[in-house]
C-alpha positions, 0 to 999 in steps of 0.5 A: 107687577112689572115683569123683570129680566136680566139682559146681559153681563159686561165683564171687563168690557166683554158682553155676555147675553143673558136675556131670556135665560132666567137661570142661565149659568154663565162662566166668566174667565179669571181676573175679572176687575169690572162687572156690570149687570144690566136688567130691566122691567116692563111697564106700559104706564110710567116706565121711568118710575119703575124702581128696583132692588137687587142682591148678589148672593155670595157678595151682598149681605142685604138688598141694594137700593139703586132706585130707577137705575138699571145697572149693577156694578161690582169690582174685584169679585173673587173666584166662585159661584154667584146668583144675581137676584133683582126685583121691581115695583111699579108706580103704585108701589106693588113689588114683583117679589119673584123678579129675575135671577141669573147664576154665573161663576168666575173661574179661578186663576192658577194660583187661586186653585185648591191644588195650588193652595195644597202645594203652598201648604206642603211647601210651607210645611217643608220649609218649616221642617227644613228650618227646624232641621237647620236649627237642630244642626246649629244647636248640635254644632254649638253643643258639640263645640262646647262638649269638645272644649270640656273634653279637651279640658279633661284631657289637659287635666289628666295630662297634668295629673300624670306629669305632676301629681303622680310623679311628685308622690312617686318621688316622695315614696322614693325619698321615704324608701331611702330614709329607711336605709339611713336611720339614726334610730332604726326602730323608731325611724323604720316605723315612721318611714314605713307608715309614710311609705304606706300612706304614699303608696295608698295615695299613689293608688288613689291618684292612679285610680282617679286618673284612669277614671278620668281618662276612661271617660274620654276614650271608651266608647259605647259603654253606657249600657254596661255602666248602667247595668253595673249600677243595677247590679249594685242596686241589688246589694243595697236592698231586696228589689227585683231589677230588670235591665234592657237595651232596645235598638242598635247601640251608637257611639255617643259623645263622651261628655254627653254619655257621662252626664246621662250615666250620672243622671241614670245612676242617681235615678237607679240609686234613689229607687233602690234606697228610697222607693221601698218598692219590690221591682224596678225596670231600667230601659235604654233605647237607641233610635232617632233619639236616646231615651233612658227610662227608670221606673219603680213600683214604690211609694213615689216622691214627696213633693216637698223634696221632689225638686231639690232633694234632701240635704247633701244629695243630688236631687231632681233639680241637679238632674234637671240641670244636667239634662238641660246642659246637654240639650235633653228633656227630663220627665218625672211622673210620680204617685203613691199608687204607681211609684216613680218613672224618670225618663231622659230623652236627648235628640240623636243629632246632639247625643250621637257622634255620627247622625243616622243616615237619611232615608235616601242614604239607606235606599242608596246603600240597599241599591249598592248591595242588591245591584251587583247580585242581580248581575250574577249568573 
């Protein structure tokens, strides 16, 4: 069996001597393009008939058969650790299975290091987050424009009702009052005109109530909690059910259109729980945070799957609730079972529902520093 030796490594035309270092660990610089490993075997009988096999662990998956060639060539090796193993056989076909080995490593470039990969991952996550925030702002801006259009339309309708409908009814009432003073058949005319006056007065009151309701939705602020609380109080009049209402977090100013939609969904959920759940307890929670969340939960019999999506005929139904929440960019979740009742959750992102977005952590830090700064200089 011929003894085998690894003579040298030539990396990009630079030689690294390995002769006599059976397990030498040679460190090569980054960006190695061309690698040549020279090896040999001693045979005094027929040295030109010595055959070789080699394998570079970390690159080759099987033995390479170079024949009598005494060089191994590799191109574009990746950074990492490698072990070169070469064996040889003499002219009689007897192999030296131990052969010779050589350990070497190729250093990574700065952009191939783990810390650079970590920075790239962090930068990628930051970019994704920035794109997400940009998308949320775009959606919020589009929804805000849509809400402002609806708000402007409501204001216009309120103005027209005030300038036309109510004035017309009021004028009709004046005509009826005047007819009461000039009547050919006093008794009959009086009864008719009195009835007309009552009707017109009632219509005036109803029109004014509708007008005030329409104007209220465009002017009042932060009344969502109060409106939901009134809905829970009405619930107690419908049936013997114990109701709890709570508000978590600091109340924030909401866009009127979004507030109205959330109120209508919440009112429907509360009313359905009172009338149809047949439960003994109901909890309503309004939570202000990064998002606005509304939870309505009862311990009743649950929702029949056959009417869960569309509701009964003539009623709002869960499908309509889904549509309302979807229009304002929120999410509606309904969990119902016969054993635990029904829980309805509405979540709307803060960037959409709140008129003034929450301050960023940097803004909060600056605010704290402004408050603390002057006090530290007081004596």
